[in-house]
C-alpha positions in Angstrom: 75.7 10.9 -28.1 73.5 8.5 -29.9 69.8 7.5 -30.0 68.4 4.2 -29.1 66.1 2.7 -31.6 62.4 2.4 -30.4 61.8 -1.2 -30.8 64.2 -4.3 -31.2 63.1 -4.9 -34.7 64.2 -0.9 -35.2 67.6 -2.1 -33.8 68.0 -4.8 -36.2 67.0 -2.8 -38.9 63.6 -4.7 -39.8 60.3 -2.9 -40.1 58.1 -2.9 -36.8 55.5 -5.9 -36.9 51.8 -4.3 -36.6 49.7 -5.2 -33.5 47.5 -8.4 -34.4 44.2 -7.1 -35.3 40.8 -7.2 -32.6 39.6 -10.8 -32.9 35.8 -10.8 -34.1 33.3 -10.0 -31.6 32.3 -13.2 -29.7 28.7 -14.3 -29.7 26.6 -13.2 -26.9 26.6 -14.9 -24.1 23.0 -15.7 -24.5 23.3 -17.2 -27.8 23.6 -21.5 -26.5 26.8 -23.0 -28.3 25.9 -24.3 -31.8 26.8 -26.6 -34.5 25.5 -25.6 -37.8 22.9 -23.4 -36.5 21.6 -26.7 -34.1 22.2 -26.6 -30.4 24.1 -29.5 -29.4 22.8 -32.6 -27.5 24.2 -31.1 -24.1 23.0 -27.7 -24.2 19.4 -29.0 -25.7 19.3 -31.0 -22.2 20.0 -28.0 -20.2 17.2 -26.4 -22.3 15.0 -28.7 -21.4 15.7 -29.3 -17.9 15.8 -25.6 -17.1 12.0 -25.3 -18.8 11.2 -28.3 -16.7 12.1 -26.7 -13.2 10.9 -23.1 -14.6 7.3 -24.9 -14.5 7.4 -26.5 -11.3 4.8 -24.4 -8.8 6.0 -22.9 -5.7 4.7 -23.9 -2.4 2.5 -20.8 -1.1 3.6 -18.9 1.4 2.3 -19.6 4.9 -0.6 -17.7 6.2 1.7 -16.2 8.8 3.9 -14.5 5.8 1.4 -13.6 3.5 1.0 -9.9 2.7 4.4 -9.4 4.8 7.8 -8.1 4.0 10.9 -9.9 5.0 13.2 -7.4 7.2 16.9 -9.1 7.8 18.8 -7.0 10.3 22.4 -8.4 10.5 23.9 -8.4 13.9 26.7 -10.0 16.4 25.9 -14.0 17.1 25.9 -13.2 20.8 22.7 -11.2 20.1 21.4 -14.2 18.4 22.0 -16.0 21.3 20.4 -13.7 23.3 16.9 -13.6 21.5 16.7 -17.0 21.2 17.4 -17.5 24.8 15.1 -14.7 25.9 12.2 -16.7 23.1 12.5 -19.5 25.5 12.5 -17.9 28.7 9.1 -15.8 27.8 7.4 -18.1 25.4 7.4 -15.8 22.7 8.6 -16.5 19.0 11.6 -14.8 17.9 9.1 -13.0 15.4 6.8 -11.3 18.3 9.8 -10.4 20.1 11.3 -8.2 17.1 7.9 -6.9 16.8 7.7 -5.8 20.6 11.1 -4.3 19.9 10.1 -2.3 17.1 7.0 -1.0 18.5 8.9 0.1 21.2 11.0 2.1 18.9 8.0 3.5 17.1 6.4 4.7 20.4 9.6 6.2 21.2 9.4 8.1 18.3 6.0 8.9 18.5 5.3 6.4 15.7 2.3 4.9 15.3 2.5 0.8 16.5 1.6 -2.2 15.2 -0.4 -5.7 16.2 1.9 -8.5 17.3 0.9 -11.9 16.1 -2.6 -11.1 16.0 -2.6 -9.0 19.2 -4.6 -5.7 18.7 -2.7 -2.8 19.1 -4.0 0.3 20.8 -2.3 2.6 18.0 -2.4 0.6 15.0 -2.9 2.6 12.0 -3.0 5.8 13.8 -0.5 8.8 13.6 
């Protein structure tokens, strides 16, 4: 029984070719493309546009959102529709309804409750 050569090159009597050398390390992604150490016109324009956008001041947060953190809750679309309908029916904002719901949950678990839309809470800050 004869043994098969390890590669096609060995089968034809040629020396195997070495694997190609790894390419030189590329420039880091943060390095802008350059020509002879200078920025291209397109890159310079992008840098200028970025600086201009970064210098624009943001609008201040509305007073109703100052000193508050956002809370995201993912629900089924039907829950969103029901919550908005309840808001219309009661005249309370979705924000106020959410705070009422959280206060019910806190009360159920013996936790302090919080004010809803400027209304004082009987146990705000109490344990």
